[in-house]
C-alpha angles and dihedrals in degrees: 000000000000119000121236113265116255094240091061092053092045093049093047092050092047091052091049091049088057101036099049096054089041092054092046092050093046091049088050089058100251113153113264100246093047091047091050092049094048092045091051093051091046093047093049093047094046093048092050091051103037106026101055096121097048090045092052092045091051091048090051092050091050092048092050091048092052096045105045119156093224124029120245109263118211121209096238098048093100092051092049092048091050091050092050092048091048090051091049092049091049091049092048091048092051091049091053093055101262115126130222130211090259091052091050092049091049092054093053 
């Protein structure tokens, strides 16, 4: 079974650190904009203090993803490259005065 990626845990905890104080302040009758401001400051402060390890782990994962030795190769890259090259060759042939079957059909 695969573990949950760090960025999902970090994001969920950050949302909770904002949403819980916001809900408490709104239930207490604090005006919305004040409650949102206080909840944002609390969420930021709490995440800086309590979420150091997940934040560093997520930063490491992002750095490794951006600085890979070999690029990620997708299975259909070769097919896409061939289609682009075929389209370029067809366009260049039409520009030089040679006609294709599609050009002949369009003229009729």
